[in-house]
C-alpha positions as CSV (number, residue, x, y, z in Angstrom):
1,M,105.3,50.6,81.7
2,R,105.8,47.6,83.9
3,R,103.9,49.3,86.8
4,A,101.0,50.2,84.5
5,L,100.7,46.6,83.4
6,A,100.9,45.4,87.0
7,Q,98.0,47.8,87.9
8,A,96.0,46.8,84.8
9,A,96.2,43.0,85.4
10,P,94.0,42.9,88.5
11,R,91.3,45.1,86.8
12,A,91.4,42.8,83.7
13,L,91.1,39.7,85.9
14,R,88.2,41.2,87.8
15,A,86.4,42.1,84.6
16,L,86.8,38.4,83.4
17,E,85.4,36.9,86.6
18,L,81.7,37.0,85.7
19,P,82.2,35.8,82.1
20,A,84.4,33.0,83.3
21,L,81.8,31.9,85.8
22,L,79.0,32.1,83.3
23,A,81.0,30.3,80.6
24,V,80.8,27.0,82.4
25,P,77.0,26.5,82.4
26,A,76.8,28.2,79.0
27,V,79.3,25.7,77.5
28,M,77.6,22.8,79.2
29,V,74.2,23.6,77.7
30,A,75.5,24.6,74.3
31,T,77.7,21.5,73.8
32,A,75.0,19.2,75.1
33,A,72.4,20.7,72.8
34,A,74.7,20.4,69.9
35,G,75.5,16.8,70.7
36,L,79.2,17.2,70.4
37,D,81.4,14.2,71.2
38,V,83.9,16.4,73.1
39,T,81.3,17.7,75.5
40,A,82.7,16.3,78.7
41,G,86.3,17.2,77.9
42,L,85.5,20.7,76.7
43,T,83.3,21.6,79.7
44,F,86.0,20.1,82.0
45,A,88.6,22.4,80.5
46,V,86.3,25.4,80.8
47,A,85.6,24.6,84.5
48,V,89.4,24.3,85.2
49,L,90.1,27.6,83.4
50,A,87.3,29.4,85.4
51,V,88.7,28.1,88.7
52,G,92.2,29.1,87.7
53,L,91.1,32.6,86.7
54,L,89.3,33.2,90.0
55,F,92.3,32.1,91.9
56,A,94.5,34.4,89.8
57,S,92.1,37.3,90.4
58,F,92.3,36.7,94.2
59,E,96.1,36.5,94.0
60,A,96.3,39.7,91.9
61,S,94.3,41.6,94.5
62,R,97.5,41.1,96.7
63,P,95.7,40.1,99.9
64,P,97.8,40.7,103.0
65,L,98.7,37.9,105.3
66,R,96.1,39.0,107.8
67,Q,93.5,38.6,105.0
68,L,94.8,35.2,104.0
69,M,94.6,33.8,107.5
70,P,90.8,34.0,108.0
71,T,90.3,32.8,104.5
72,A,92.6,29.8,105.1
73,V,91.1,29.0,108.4
74,L,87.5,29.0,107.0
75,A,88.6,26.8,104.1
76,A,90.2,24.3,106.5
77,T,87.2,24.4,108.7
78,A,84.9,23.7,105.7
79,A,87.0,20.8,104.6
80,A,87.2,19.3,108.1
81,G,83.4,19.8,108.5
82,R,82.8,17.9,105.3
83,V,84.9,15.0,106.5
84,L,83.3,15.1,109.9
85,F,79.8,14.9,108.5
86,A,80.7,12.3,105.9
87,P,78.6,9.5,107.7
88,I,75.4,11.6,107.1
89,P,74.7,11.6,103.4
90,D,74.5,15.1,101.8
91,V,74.7,16.9,105.2
92,K,77.8,19.1,104.8
93,P,78.7,22.6,106.0
94,V,80.8,23.6,103.0
95,S,78.2,25.7,101.3
96,A,77.2,27.5,104.5
97,I,80.8,28.3,105.4
98,A,81.6,29.5,101.8
99,I,78.6,31.9,102.0
100,V,79.7,33.3,105.3
101,A,83.2,33.8,103.9
102,G,81.9,35.5,100.9
103,A,79.6,37.8,102.9
104,A,82.2,38.7,105.5
105,L,85.5,38.7,103.5
106,G,84.4,39.4,100.0
107,R,83.2,37.4,97.0
108,R,86.7,36.3,95.9
109,S,87.5,35.0,99.4
110,G,84.2,33.2,99.3
111,F,85.2,31.5,96.1
112,V,88.6,30.5,97.4
113,V,87.1,29.1,100.6
114,G,84.6,26.9,98.7
115,A,87.1,25.8,96.1
116,V,89.9,25.0,98.5
117,A,87.6,23.1,100.8
118,A,86.6,20.9,97.9
119,L,90.2,20.2,96.9
120,V,91.5,19.6,100.4
121,S,88.6,17.4,101.6
122,N,88.9,15.3,98.4
123,F,92.3,14.1,99.7
124,F,90.1,12.2,102.1
125,F,87.2,11.3,99.8
126,G,89.3,10.8,96.7
127,Q,90.5,13.0,93.8
128,G,89.2,12.6,90.3
129,S,87.7,14.3,87.3
130,W,84.9,15.5,89.6
131,T,87.2,17.6,91.8
132,P,87.4,20.7,89.5
133,W,83.6,20.6,89.2
134,Q,83.2,20.6,93.0
135,M,85.8,23.4,93.3
136,Y,83.9,25.4,90.7
137,A,80.5,24.7,92.2
138,W,81.3,25.4,95.8
139,G,83.5,28.4,94.8
140,L,80.5,29.8,92.9
141,V,78.3,29.4,96.0
142,G,80.8,31.5,98.0
143,Y,81.2,34.0,95.2
144,L,77.5,34.6,94.8
145,G,77.0,34.7,98.5
146,G,79.5,37.6,98.6
147,A,77.9,39.3,95.7
148,L,74.4,39.0,97.2
149,S,75.7,40.3,100.5
150,D,77.3,43.3,98.8
151,H,73.9,44.3,97.5
152,G,72.1,43.8,100.8
153,A,70.2,40.7,99.6
154,L,71.1,38.6,102.6
155,G,70.1,41.1,105.3
156,R,66.9,39.2,106.2
157,A,66.9,35.7,107.8
158,W,64.4,34.3,105.3
159,A,66.5,35.5,102.3
160,L,69.7,34.1,103.8
161,Y,68.1,30.7,104.4
162,A,66.5,30.7,101.0
163,W,69.9,31.4,99.4
164,G,71.4,28.6,101.4
165,F,68.8,26.2,100.1
166,V,69.0,27.4,96.5
167,S,72.8,27.4,96.5
168,A,72.8,23.7,97.4
169,L,70.4,23.0,94.6
170,M,72.7,25.0,92.2
171,Y,75.6,22.9,93.4
172,G,73.7,19.7,92.8
173,A,72.6,20.9,89.3
174,I,76.3,21.6,88.4
175,L,77.5,18.2,89.7
176,N,74.6,16.4,88.1
177,G,75.5,18.2,84.8
178,Y,79.0,16.8,85.1
179,Y,77.6,13.3,85.6
180,V,75.2,13.6,82.7
181,L,77.8,15.0,80.2
182,G,80.5,12.6,81.3
183,F,78.7,9.3,81.8
184,V,75.1,9.3,80.4
185,R,75.0,7.7,76.9
186,P,73.1,8.1,74.7
187,L,72.5,11.6,75.8
188,T,68.7,12.1,75.5
189,W,66.2,14.4,77.3
190,P,64.5,11.5,79.1
191,A,68.0,10.3,80.4
192,V,68.8,13.8,81.5
193,V,65.5,14.2,83.3
194,A,66.0,10.8,85.0
195,A,69.5,11.7,86.2
196,Y,68.4,15.0,87.7
197,A,65.3,13.4,89.2
198,A,67.5,10.8,90.9
199,G,69.7,13.4,92.4
200,A,66.8,15.7,93.5
201,P,66.2,14.2,97.0
202,L,69.9,14.4,97.9
203,D,70.1,18.0,96.7
204,I,67.0,18.9,98.8
205,V,68.7,17.3,101.9
206,H,71.8,19.3,101.1
207,G,69.7,22.5,100.8
208,I,67.9,22.0,104.1
209,A,71.3,21.2,105.8
210,T,72.9,24.3,104.4
211,A,70.0,26.5,105.6
212,G,70.4,24.8,109.0
213,F,74.1,25.4,109.2
214,L,73.6,29.0,108.3
215,A,71.0,29.4,111.1
216,V,73.7,28.2,113.5
217,I,76.9,29.9,112.3
218,W,75.8,33.1,110.4
219,L,75.5,35.5,113.3
220,P,78.4,34.3,115.6
221,W,80.9,33.6,112.8
222,G,79.9,36.7,110.8
223,R,80.3,38.9,113.9
224,A,83.7,37.4,114.7
225,I,85.0,37.7,111.2
226,R,83.8,41.3,110.8
227,R,85.6,42.2,114.1
228,V,88.8,40.9,112.5
229,V,88.0,42.8,109.3
230,A,87.4,46.1,111.2
231,K,90.4,45.6,113.6
232,Y,92.9,45.1,110.8
233,D,91.1,47.4,108.2
234,L,90.8,44.6,105.7
235,A,89.2,45.3,102.3
236,A,86.6,42.9,101.0
237,R,88.2,40.8,98.2
């Protein structure tokens, strides 16, 4: 009985991944449209739960140490890269590295790389209520990068760079949503449009930078990681 439960838990968590990831934007839109006073707190809780569930799903897949090592190295590299490029506004390699991780190691590893990079780098930039949102957003970038790669959608250079650009816009949309729900009062459509318009130039720079980083690291890093995957017979997670 215990063994059956242990085997069923990973499958159940995998089945909940997509609903958990979709729940965050769904709750953001629904609560904002309803004008609920608890919008910021409720969406924050859903984001935290989504991140926790994805981490639990990765852990339940029981990755071996040799699988954890490249995931940890990429997360640390992404965090260090964000700190290194801090003097240049919105030029950061985190999205690109999370996409590479998702494509080479699996969607869950991509999520972990993006989320951990956000958490670790914020020990330099400062932790706050924005941290779970950044963890969710960058984790989602890596997760979707892995999912798209699994379906062969990133096989062409133009598709890869397009996803890099779009993923940065998606990251910006999520973080702008956090700002709007948490700090914009009264919450009106003109105020929402103004907030997103103000962030658009920064998101575009982030998108161009992400595509540029992918152009530099996709082939050499992907090739090196896949050699490790093949050598140690690692399963995508």
